[in-house]
N, C-alpha and C positions, 0 to 999 in steps of 0.2 A: 458396658457403656463407658466406664472410666478409661478402659484400654483404648477404645475407639477415639475418645476425646484426646488422649495423650498422643496417639499416632497422628491425628489430624493436626494437633498443635505443633508436633515435631516437623510435619511436612510443610506447614505454613512457615515455620521458622527457617527451614532449609530454603524454601523458595525466596523468602525475604533476603536471606544472606546472599543467595545467587543473584537476585535483582540489584542489590546494592553494590556487590563486589566490583562490577566494571567501573562504576563511578569512582570508587576508591582508587582504582588503577589509573583512571583518567587524571584525577587530581594529583596523584603521585608523579605522573608523566609531566604534567604542567609544572610541578615543583622542580623537577629535573631540568626542564627547559629554561625556566626563569633563573635558576641558579647556575645555568650553563655547566651542569654536571654530566659530562659525557659518559662516565662510568654508570651512573644511575639510569641514564637514558638507554644505554646498551642493554641493560637488564629488562627493559620494558618494551623493546622493539624486536620484531622478527625481521631483520634487515633483508633477508632473501625474499620474503613474501612482499615487503614494501617495494623492493626493487622491481619485482615482476609486475606488481600493480601499476607502477608509474610507467614502466617500459611499454606495456600494452596500450595505455592511454596516449602516450606521446607518439608511438608508432602509428596508431590508427589515425590520429589527427594529422601527422606528417603526410601519410598517404592520401588523406582526404584533401588537404590544401594544395598538394602537388598534382592532384588529379589522377593518382595511381590506384585509388581504391574504388572498386565497383560494388559488388554485392559482398558484404562482410561475412555472409554465411557460406560463400563458395570456398572450396578447398584452395583454389588458386590465391584468393585474397587472404585466406587465413595464413597461407605460406608467406605471402608478401608482408603481412603483419609481423610474422616471426623474423623475417630478414630485416625489416625496418627496426624492430626492437633491438636486434644485435647492433645495428648502425647507431642507434641512440644510446648505446652502452656508455659512450664517453660522457655524455651529459648525466646519465643516470648514476654512473660511478661517482662523480663529484657530488651529486645531490644526495645520494644515500650512503655516503661515508658517515661514520658517527658524527664527525664535526660538521659536515655539510648538512646532514639532516637536522642537527641541533639548531643551526643557523636558519634553516628553512622553516622549521617549526616556530622559532623565536620571532622571525620577521614576517612570515607569511609569503615570502618571495624567494625565488631561487638565488643562491649566491652566484656571483660572477655572470649574471645575465641582466642586462639593462631592461627595466620594465617599459621603456619607450612611452611613458605617460600613462601606462595602464595602472589603474588603482588596484593595489594589492588588497586581498581580503583581510589582512591583519594576522598577527601571530597567535600562537596558542597561549593564552593568558587566562587568569581567573576572570578578568572582565569579559573575555570572549565567551566564556561559559555562562556568564550571568549568574543568577541564583540557581539553587538546586532544582526548583520547579521548572525554570526555563530550560535547563539542561535536560531534564527528564522529557519535556515536551519535544525536544529536538533529537531524541534518541529512539532507537529501535533495538529490542533485545530478542534474540532467537536462541536456538540451541547451539551453544559454544561460539556464538557470533554476537557482536554488539556494534551498533553503528551510532555515530554522533555527528551531527551537523554543527560546525562552528565557523564563524561567530554566530551565536544564537539570535542576534538581532538583525541578521541580514537574510535576504531571500535565498532559497536553495541554490539558485543559479550563481550566486556571488559568494558561496561559502564552500568550505572543504567538507567532505564526508569522510570521517575517520572510521576505519574498521578495526575492531579489536577481536582477536581470536583467543580462545582458551587453550593454553599450552601448558601441560603439566600443572594444572590447577592455578595457573597465573594468566591474567589477561594481558596480552601483548598487542601492541600496534602492529597490524599485519597488512594494512592497505590504506592508501590515501587517494580518494577520488577528487581530482582537481576541478575547480570551476572552469568552464569552457574557455574564457579569455586566457587563463594561465596555461591551459593545454596548447592553445594556439601560439602563445608566446614561446613556449619551449620547443614546439614543432618548428617555428620560424627560426629559432636559434640553431636547430639541427640543419635546416636548409642553408643557413649562412655558413655553418662550418663545412657542410658538404661542398658548397660552391667555392669555398676558399682553398680547398685541397687541390694540389696539382694533379692533373689527369695523366695517368700512366699509359 
């Protein structure tokens, strides 16, 4: 009986440590952003995964607003998304460089892109997380995956969904789901840059 209780207590302790660990990583990321510490940010971000996450969103939105996307499940449209993602690489490269991502997370808006009156969701700050209970209510924990909607006081449609992945026993930012207006803003920026290029 004592052995069973000890094993149960150990399992509960492990689960609690697992459940708390992503929040510790989030607050450390917030600290790096607020202190503008690029080195600390780089340790807590999987840049390749974040780049892929943003490229897919911007590409799909670009194809949608230009009328080039039909059925996103079709092979043709999946290939079109891949091509558009490579076209969006210029914007993504600036946005997901260590310094660019730091500024993006700090302000909540893309650097070097005019918001055109669009209200930005706000940056990744302690205020955006609210208290621990609000952060918990706006989160979702899975197996090696953790999601957090910020700012916690805004509806889902007006907030970022941050995705963290467990990499080598460390939670790293591996995806950012942008609110729809911000996806459209970046896709429109892509349209502007495409239209300003000389036709060969």
